[in-house]
N, C-alpha and C positions, 0 to 999 in steps of 0.2 A: 275625927276625920283628918287626915294629914293630906294637903294638896301641894304639889311642888310645881312651880311656874318656870320655865327655862325659855331661852330664845335669846337672839342676838341684841345689841344695843338699839334702843329706840323702838322695841318691839312692842313696848307696854307692859312689860313684867311688873315693875313696881306700883305703877298706878293702878293696874288691875289687882294685883296682890293685895294692896290696902283696901280697895273696895270689897274685894271677896271676903277678906278677913272681917271686915266691919260687919257685912251682911250676913255672914254665916256665924257671928259670933266667935271667932277663932283668933288666936295669936297671929302675929305677923312677923317674920324674920327676913331681912335682905342680906344676902350674901354679898352683894355690891357695896352696900353700906360697910360691912366688916373689912372689905378690901380697901376702900377709901380711908377708913379710920387707921388701918395699919400703915398706909402710906403716909398720913399724916403724922402719926408717931414716929415715922422713920424720917420725917423731915423731908419728904419727897412729893412731888407731884404724881398725880395718877399715872401719868405717862412715864415719868421716871421710874415708879415702883414696878409698873408692868414691864419696863426695860430691863430692870434688876432681876425680876422673876425669870426673864428667858435665860439667865445664867446661874440661877440659883433655884433649883426645883424645890428646896425647903420651903420657900415663900408660899408657893401654891399648895404644897402638901400640908403645911400648917393651917392654912385657910380651909382647905378640904376636910382635915381632920376635925376642926371645930365645927364646920357645917355638918359632918356626919354626926357628931355628938349631939347637936342641937335637934337634928332629924330623929335619932334615936329616942331622945329623952322627952320629946314633945308630940303627943297623938293628936291635939287638937290646934293645928296651925296650918297657916298658908306659909310657904317658903319660897322665895324665890332667888335663883341666881343662875347665871349661866349654865351651870353643871347640876342644878338641884334634881332634875330627874334621872339623870345618869348615876349621881352619888346615891340616890335611894334605890334605884334598880340593881346596881353592882354590889351594893350592901345588904340586899335583902330587907330593906326597909319598906313596908306596905304603905303605898301612898297613890293617889290619882296623880298621874303625870301628864301634865299639860305643856305643850311647846307652842309659844307665840313667835309669830314672824310677819314680816312685811318687807316689800322690796327696799333696797337701800336708800333710794332717793325719799321715800315717805318717811323713813326712820331718820335720815339727816335732817328733814324738815322738822321733825318733832324735837330732835336734840337741840338744833340750832334755835328754835322758837323757845324752848325750856331754859337754855343757857343764855339767851339773848345774843347769840354769837352770829357770824358771817356763815353763810351756807357752804361755801367753798373751804373755808377754814375747818368747818366742822367734818366736811367730807373727808379732808386729808387726815385730820385727827382720827375719825372713825376708822378709816383704812388702816392706819398704823396700829390702833388698838385691836381691831379684829385680826390682822395679820399675825400679830405678836401671840394674841390668844390661841389662834389657829395652830401656830407653830409649837407653842409650849404644850398644848393638850396632847398634840400628835406625838410629839417627842416623849412627854411624860407618861401617857396613859395609852397612846396609840388609838385615839378618837378623834373625830371631826364633831365639834359641839353642835354644828349646823345641821347634822344628819339627825333628823326627828324621829327614825325608826326607834321603836321601842316605848314611845310615848303613847298614852291612852288617847289623847285627844290633840289635835293640830289645829291651830285657828290661824288663818290670814288676817291680820288685825287692820289692814291697810284702809279698807272703807267701812271700820266699825268704830263705834264709840268705845270708850272704857266700860261703860255701863253696859253696852251690848255684849262686849266680850265677857264681862262678869256673869251676865245673865245666861249666855251660852254654856259657861262652865258649871253654873249651878243647875241648869238642866240636865247636863251630862251626869253630875254628880247626884241627881235626883233629890235636889234640895229645893224648897219653895221659898 
């Protein structure tokens, strides 16, 4: 079974993905981790690397090609990334496509708590990152990654724990 988990920053993709992979006995892959590692290798912060990607479509395309390869070559995995479901769908890769979401203030609280950062600082950072991603994906692919149409399951995670979200996905996948 292949499950993709997509959604905006702070929606719970990575946390839920790891729990789900563990409970279902599947591998786990994080597209965000690959992007962070690529930024580190380029000697840039995540924000700098994202800004660089605004003017260099090859950065996103290399990331996407790697993610498509991983998706195609691994049947038993949970794969999380902003575009995981879209990549699977547009490349005819069979997967259960899940979209997680929460209001921006909830997501900012989560990220600022995780990073130990100031709410206001995190709000500004998240807005910059999301604006950059929205512009890039619209320019490069003609999509808005926040549009959850085409996903099999959409979950508002704002009032749920990661365990509850994982349980909901397992129920949807008919896995006990």
